[in-house]
C-alpha positions in Angstrom: 100.6 91.8 76.9 98.7 91.1 79.8 97.2 94.3 81.1 96.4 94.9 77.6 94.3 91.6 77.2 92.0 92.8 80.2 90.6 95.3 77.9 89.2 92.7 75.5 86.0 91.3 75.6 85.8 88.1 77.4 86.3 85.3 74.6 89.1 87.1 73.3 90.6 86.7 77.1 89.2 83.5 77.5 91.8 82.5 74.3 94.5 84.1 75.7 94.8 82.4 78.6 94.2 79.3 77.7 96.9 80.0 75.4 99.0 80.8 78.0 98.1 77.8 79.9 98.6 75.6 76.7 102.1 76.7 76.1 103.3 76.2 80.0 103.9 80.3 80.3 105.7 80.7 83.6 104.2 83.1 86.6 107.2 84.3 86.8 106.6 86.3 83.9 103.6 87.9 85.3 105.1 89.0 88.6 105.2 93.0 87.7 101.3 92.6 86.4 100.2 90.9 89.8 100.4 94.5 91.8 98.4 96.2 88.8 95.8 94.1 88.9 92.1 95.2 90.0 90.0 92.0 90.8 86.8 93.8 90.4 87.7 95.2 86.8 90.1 91.9 85.7 88.2 89.0 87.1 89.4 86.6 83.7 93.3 88.1 84.6 92.7 87.1 88.7 91.2 84.0 87.9 93.7 82.9 85.9 97.1 84.1 88.2 95.4 82.2 91.0 94.9 78.9 88.6 98.9 79.5 88.1 99.4 79.7 91.5 97.6 76.3 92.2 99.1 74.8 89.5 103.1 75.8 90.3 105.1 72.6 90.4 107.7 74.5 92.8 107.2 76.2 96.0 106.5 80.0 96.6 109.4 82.4 96.5 110.4 85.5 97.5 109.4 87.5 94.7 105.9 86.4 93.8 105.3 87.1 97.9 106.5 90.2 97.2 104.2 90.9 94.1 101.1 89.8 96.2 101.6 92.1 99.2 103.0 95.1 96.6 99.0 94.9 95.7 97.5 98.2 97.1 94.1 97.1 99.1 90.7 98.2 97.7 87.4 97.2 99.0 86.1 93.6 98.2 89.4 92.6 96.6 90.3 89.4 98.3 93.1 88.4 95.7 95.8 88.6 98.7 94.2 86.5 100.7 93.0 84.0 98.1 96.6 84.0 96.8 98.3 83.3 100.1 95.6 80.6 100.9 96.4 78.8 97.6 100.2 79.0 98.2 100.0 77.4 101.6 97.9 74.7 101.2 98.9 71.6 101.8 97.0 68.9 99.7 98.1 66.3 101.6 96.5 67.6 104.6 93.7 68.2 102.8 
């Protein structure tokens, strides 16, 4: 569903992601999607995956880290670095 949604116009994608967040869909459901996303073409999905990581109520686990590192690097794609920064950010230290 997520990969299909990246082809939609911005407004339907916005609605889709609001429903995902409102229903509390866990990030585990998106692990297989993370390596497939292209940050230059799938802005809305990338931004919302990062938001889901920021809102996680648990520590990162091997499956999530694996999905992040499984991405094929492309020019100007900062998703991997941004995701890792998000995961190691310590709100008590900042």
